[in-house]
Structure formats: structure tokens, C-alpha cells
C-alpha positions, 0 to 999 in steps of 0.5 A: 725162354728167359728174359734177356737183353736182345730178346723179343716180346710179342704181345698175346691176343690176351694182352688188351693194354692199348698201349701194346696191342700187337706189338713187338718190343725189342728188350734192351735192359733187363736186370733184378731192377726190372726191364726196358724195351721199345716197341718196334712196330709203331712208327709215328708221322714225325720225322727225325729230321724235324726233331733230331735234324743232325740224325736224319742221314743215320737212321733206317728207312722210314725215317720217322720217330717210332713210339717206343712205349708209353714211359718218357714220351718227351725223351728219345732212345737210339737203338743201332747195329754196328758195322764192325763190333771192334769199332764201336763208337763213343756213346755206344752201349751194347745190348746184344751182339751187334745191337746196341744203344747211341747216346743222342748227345754224341756228336754225330761225326763220331758215330756216322759210319760205324753203325749200319742202321739206326732207329730213334725212339719217343718213349719206352716201355718199363717194368719194375722188378719181377713185373715183366715175369709176372705178365709173361707167366700170365700169358700176356707175352711170348718171349722169343729170339730176335733177328739182327733185322727186326729193329730196322725193318722199313715196313713194320706192319707185318712184323708181329706176323713174320716174328711169329711165323719163324718160331718153332713148333706151335708157337708158329700158329699164332702168327695167323691166330685171330683175336677171337677163336670162337668167332673162327 
């Protein structure tokens, strides 16, 4: 499947990097220079209200920062879903369909009401030119389509399994694959 903004990367059992074991990554930007995404299923214990207080009323449950990846962990990215594609707020950058990024420097009153869900990520996952394609080719990632609610699930513990279950054909079998099939 072609890498594109809005797609999901699901870590395969072959991927042993501790930053990405069992993760689901939403791709936010893919171009000739590389790719950028955020890990959707690594909530932290830090409440958004404690570090970005004005955004506490806008973020989806759980109202915590998510560990978006190992790059730029001292910064934050916000991913949101618009209520209406015609009503994109100031500071909005589209990703795919109603999904996009919100500039956290935008005054909250210019955004509140225009998004139906938002999540804040500390850090991100980044790849240089052709790096991600190489990781996909070597079998580290499954590349699959996203659904609108994937980025905003309240309980992310089953996200990887559920994303894999909805895939067509034999790819769905990987939802319950043990880490070492020889031990099965």
C-alpha cells in the first residue's frame, strides 16, 4: 500500500525498537524529504491541563498527553477532527479528510467549537528520505487505512488488535499472532 498522510503504520513483530514495539502510528506528512507521524497508543500520565491548560476543554478522553514518538519530545503536536470541512479554524493544517493538525499557538477561542475531537502528542516519529519505505520493505510495518476514530479512542490498549482485525484477508490474522509463533 502506498505511504500517504492519513495512513496508519502498525508495528509488525519484527520491529524490536522499544520506541515502536506494538505501536500504531498515524502518518501526518509524507513527502520526498521523509515522513512524520505520531504514535496513537501510548498515553502518558501527564494531564493536558497541567501543561497546556487552555486546551483542557478541547481534548478527547483521556485528557492526557500522548507520547507521539522519540523525536522532539519537548514539543507538542495536536491532531484534531473537524466538525465541518467548510469551517476549518485559523491554525488548521489538513492531513486527510476531516483529520488535521491544530497549531497550539492559535488562541483557543478560534478553534473551540470547530473540532469534534483533539489529541495532544509530546514528540513525534520521523523518518528521512526513503527511510520509512525501507522499513516497510524489510517487514517492520504494516501500512493500512485509518478510520476517523482511530486517533481519538478513549482506551487505546486494544487499538493495534482492532486495526489489524478489520484488515482484509490474511492480514487480519496478525491481530492475534503471538510474538514468537514457535511457542504457540
